[in-house]
C-alpha positions as CSV (number, residue, x, y, z in Angstrom):
1,M,-18.9,74.0,-43.7
2,P,-20.0,70.5,-44.5
3,T,-22.1,69.5,-47.5
4,D,-25.4,68.0,-46.6
5,D,-25.5,64.4,-45.3
6,C,-21.7,64.4,-45.0
7,I,-21.9,62.4,-41.8
8,S,-22.7,58.7,-42.0
9,S,-22.7,55.8,-39.5
10,E,-19.7,54.4,-41.4
11,S,-17.5,57.0,-39.9
12,A,-17.9,55.5,-36.4
13,N,-14.6,53.6,-36.7
14,I,-12.0,56.1,-35.4
15,N,-8.6,55.7,-33.8
16,S,-8.8,56.5,-30.2
17,N,-5.5,58.3,-30.5
18,N,-7.1,61.1,-32.5
19,P,-7.2,64.5,-30.9
20,R,-10.6,65.3,-29.3
21,H,-10.2,69.0,-29.8
22,I,-8.4,70.7,-32.7
23,A,-7.7,74.5,-32.7
24,I,-6.6,76.2,-35.8
25,I,-5.3,79.7,-36.8
26,M,-6.3,80.0,-40.4
27,D,-3.4,82.1,-41.7
28,G,-2.5,83.0,-45.3
29,N,-5.7,84.0,-47.2
30,G,-4.3,87.3,-48.3
31,R,-0.9,86.0,-49.3
32,W,-2.6,83.1,-51.2
33,A,-4.5,85.7,-53.3
34,Q,-1.5,88.0,-53.8
35,K,0.5,85.1,-55.1
36,R,-2.2,84.7,-57.8
37,F,-2.3,88.5,-58.5
38,M,-5.9,88.6,-57.1
39,P,-7.5,90.9,-54.5
40,R,-7.2,89.8,-50.9
41,A,-11.0,89.4,-50.9
42,I,-10.7,86.4,-53.2
43,G,-8.3,84.8,-50.7
44,H,-10.8,85.2,-47.9
45,Q,-13.5,83.6,-50.0
46,A,-11.2,80.7,-50.8
47,G,-10.6,80.4,-47.1
48,V,-14.3,79.8,-46.5
49,K,-14.2,76.9,-48.9
50,A,-11.2,75.4,-46.9
51,V,-13.3,75.7,-43.7
52,R,-16.1,73.6,-45.3
53,K,-13.6,70.8,-46.1
54,I,-12.1,70.8,-42.6
55,V,-15.4,70.9,-40.8
56,E,-16.6,68.0,-43.0
57,Y,-13.5,66.0,-42.1
58,C,-13.8,66.6,-38.4
59,A,-17.5,65.7,-38.3
60,K,-16.9,62.5,-40.3
61,H,-14.0,61.4,-38.2
62,Q,-15.7,62.2,-34.9
63,I,-13.5,65.0,-33.6
64,D,-15.4,66.4,-30.7
65,V,-14.4,70.1,-31.0
66,L,-13.0,72.2,-33.8
67,T,-12.1,75.8,-32.9
68,L,-11.2,78.2,-35.6
69,F,-9.7,81.6,-35.1
70,A,-11.8,83.6,-37.6
71,F,-11.1,87.2,-36.4
72,S,-8.8,88.3,-33.6
73,S,-9.2,91.4,-31.5
74,E,-6.1,92.7,-33.3
75,N,-7.6,92.3,-36.7
76,W,-9.5,95.6,-36.3
77,R,-6.2,97.2,-37.1
78,R,-6.4,96.0,-40.7
79,P,-7.4,98.4,-43.5
80,E,-11.1,99.5,-43.0
81,E,-12.0,98.2,-46.5
82,E,-10.7,94.7,-45.6
83,V,-12.4,94.7,-42.2
84,S,-15.7,95.7,-43.8
85,L,-15.3,92.9,-46.4
86,L,-14.6,90.3,-43.6
87,M,-17.7,91.4,-41.7
88,G,-19.8,91.0,-44.8
89,L,-18.3,87.6,-45.6
90,F,-18.9,86.5,-42.0
91,M,-22.6,87.5,-42.2
92,A,-23.1,85.9,-45.6
93,T,-21.4,82.7,-44.5
94,L,-23.6,82.4,-41.4
95,Q,-26.7,83.0,-43.5
96,S,-25.8,80.3,-46.0
97,E,-24.3,77.7,-43.6
98,I,-26.3,77.5,-40.4
99,N,-29.0,75.2,-41.8
100,K,-26.4,72.9,-43.2
101,L,-24.6,72.7,-39.9
102,D,-27.9,71.9,-38.2
103,R,-28.8,69.2,-40.8
104,N,-25.5,67.6,-40.1
105,N,-25.9,67.6,-36.3
106,I,-23.1,70.1,-35.8
107,R,-23.3,72.6,-32.9
108,L,-22.2,76.1,-33.5
109,R,-20.5,78.2,-30.8
110,F,-18.9,81.6,-30.7
111,I,-16.3,82.9,-28.3
112,G,-15.1,86.5,-28.1
113,D,-16.4,90.0,-27.4
114,R,-19.4,90.4,-29.6
115,S,-20.1,93.9,-28.6
116,A,-18.0,95.4,-31.4
117,F,-20.1,93.7,-34.1
118,S,-23.3,95.1,-35.6
119,D,-26.6,94.3,-34.0
120,K,-27.6,92.3,-37.1
121,L,-24.5,90.2,-36.9
122,Q,-24.8,89.6,-33.2
123,T,-28.4,88.5,-33.7
124,K,-27.4,86.0,-36.5
125,M,-24.7,84.6,-34.2
126,A,-27.2,84.0,-31.4
127,E,-29.7,82.5,-33.8
128,G,-27.1,80.1,-35.1
129,E,-26.2,79.0,-31.5
130,A,-29.8,78.6,-30.5
131,Q,-30.7,76.6,-33.6
132,T,-27.8,74.1,-33.2
133,K,-27.5,73.9,-29.4
134,D,-28.7,70.3,-29.1
135,N,-26.5,68.9,-31.9
136,N,-23.7,66.6,-30.9
137,A,-21.8,65.3,-33.9
138,L,-19.2,68.1,-33.7
139,T,-18.9,71.4,-31.8
140,L,-17.7,74.1,-34.2
141,V,-16.3,77.0,-32.2
142,I,-15.7,80.3,-34.1
143,A,-13.4,82.7,-32.3
144,A,-14.5,86.1,-33.4
145,N,-13.1,89.4,-32.0
146,Y,-11.4,87.0,-29.6
147,G,-8.1,87.3,-27.8
148,G,-6.5,85.1,-25.2
149,R,-5.7,88.0,-22.9
150,W,-9.3,89.3,-23.2
151,D,-10.5,85.9,-22.2
152,M,-8.4,85.8,-19.1
153,C,-9.3,89.4,-18.2
154,Q,-13.0,88.8,-18.4
155,A,-12.6,85.6,-16.3
156,F,-10.6,87.4,-13.6
157,R,-13.0,90.3,-13.7
158,T,-16.0,88.0,-13.1
159,V,-14.1,86.2,-10.2
160,T,-13.2,89.5,-8.5
161,E,-16.8,90.7,-8.8
162,K,-18.0,87.6,-7.1
163,I,-15.4,88.0,-4.3
164,A,-16.6,91.6,-3.8
165,A,-20.2,90.4,-3.7
166,G,-19.3,87.8,-1.1
167,E,-20.1,84.9,-3.4
168,L,-16.5,83.7,-3.3
169,E,-13.5,84.0,-1.0
170,K,-9.9,84.8,-2.1
171,Q,-8.9,81.3,-1.0
172,D,-11.4,79.9,-3.5
173,I,-9.2,81.1,-6.4
174,S,-7.7,78.1,-8.3
175,E,-6.8,77.0,-11.8
176,Q,-10.1,75.1,-11.9
177,L,-12.1,78.2,-10.8
178,I,-10.5,80.4,-13.4
179,N,-11.1,77.8,-16.1
180,Q,-14.8,77.7,-15.1
181,H,-15.0,81.4,-16.0
182,L,-13.3,81.3,-19.4
183,S,-15.3,81.5,-22.6
184,T,-14.4,77.8,-23.2
185,A,-15.5,76.5,-19.8
186,D,-17.9,74.0,-21.4
187,L,-15.3,72.6,-23.7
188,S,-12.3,70.3,-23.4
189,E,-8.9,71.9,-23.8
190,P,-7.3,71.6,-27.3
191,D,-5.2,68.6,-27.9
192,L,-3.8,69.8,-31.2
193,F,-3.1,73.4,-32.3
194,I,-2.5,74.0,-36.0
195,R,-1.3,77.2,-37.6
196,T,-1.1,77.5,-41.4
197,G,0.8,80.1,-43.4
198,G,4.3,79.6,-42.1
199,E,4.2,81.7,-39.0
200,Q,5.2,80.0,-35.7
201,R,3.4,81.8,-32.9
202,V,0.1,81.5,-31.1
203,S,-0.9,85.2,-31.6
204,N,-3.0,85.7,-28.5
205,F,-5.2,82.6,-29.2
206,L,-6.4,80.5,-26.4
207,L,-3.4,81.4,-24.2
208,W,-4.7,79.7,-21.0
209,Q,-6.1,76.7,-22.9
210,L,-3.0,75.8,-24.9
211,A,-0.8,75.1,-21.9
212,Y,-0.5,71.4,-22.7
213,T,-1.5,71.4,-26.3
214,E,0.7,69.9,-29.1
215,L,1.7,72.6,-31.6
216,Y,1.9,72.0,-35.3
217,F,3.0,74.6,-37.8
218,T,2.8,74.3,-41.6
219,E,3.9,76.5,-44.5
220,T,0.7,75.7,-46.3
221,L,-1.5,78.7,-46.8
222,W,-5.0,78.3,-45.4
223,P,-6.9,78.1,-48.8
224,D,-4.6,75.2,-49.7
225,F,-5.0,73.4,-46.4
226,D,-7.2,70.4,-47.2
227,Q,-8.2,67.1,-45.6
228,N,-4.9,65.5,-46.5
229,S,-3.1,68.4,-44.8
230,L,-5.2,67.9,-41.7
231,E,-4.5,64.2,-41.7
232,D,-0.7,65.0,-41.8
233,A,-1.2,67.2,-38.7
234,I,-3.2,64.5,-36.9
235,N,-0.6,61.8,-37.8
236,S,2.1,64.1,-36.4
237,F,0.1,64.4,-33.2
238,K,-0.3,60.6,-32.9
239,K,3.5,60.2,-32.9
240,R,4.0,62.4,-29.9
241,Q,4.1,61.3,-26.3
242,R,2.0,63.5,-24.1
243,R,3.5,63.2,-20.7
244,F,1.8,66.0,-18.7
245,G,4.8,66.3,-16.4
246,H,5.4,62.5,-16.1
247,T,8.3,60.6,-17.5
248,G,8.1,58.4,-20.5
249,E,8.8,55.4,-18.3
250,Q,5.8,56.2,-16.0
251,L,3.5,56.3,-18.9
252,L,4.8,53.1,-20.3
253,N,4.4,51.3,-17.0
254,K,0.9,52.7,-16.7
255,V,0.0,51.2,-20.1
256,L,1.6,47.9,-19.2
């Protein structure tokens, strides 16, 4: 999360080639701690510090949306002690950071199935969203108990319910309609996906939304992923030609 007053008017100068929406799988907290002969809990705490740095960078450089995969629907399979620790850290982080986000004009959003969380945690999540809903410097999206397949299933379920109720017809089904029922319907699709920790897969994260996203994988463990690391990823993104089905010549002619 950002430090107070991290956003200044001086940050208005930004290259238009920057990604508008960055999505990150923050992998490697546990391995970072194990390499240092520390409990995995220390790695997760170090990971929170890395989040602060990356949020601060994105707000300063006018990235529109930053989506972080904080807890997947598969993470419940981890040891009970670690899951309990993660829930406690999640709550403590929300309690300490919401006011800072608000002061820095950052909107907080959550995506995922909240029903598995405690009532207290669900309340804190809702409070954070309500308090920051009018902020516009950056939208920080936390994916918690989230899965891409879950997201598509809940969208399809809603659409079929509307068809059964006569609100929609089968012929109304389209990519646009489905997109409107995803948990990210109010957000642009990610331009840049980053995964730290050396793994090269998307792990059920934003499966529909990543269709045309540029992918970037790094060996860097999440607690070591700093602002310079993010700049490296963004610079890699800027060197790529995003064709969206067109040829390179078509894009060149369009620019000329």
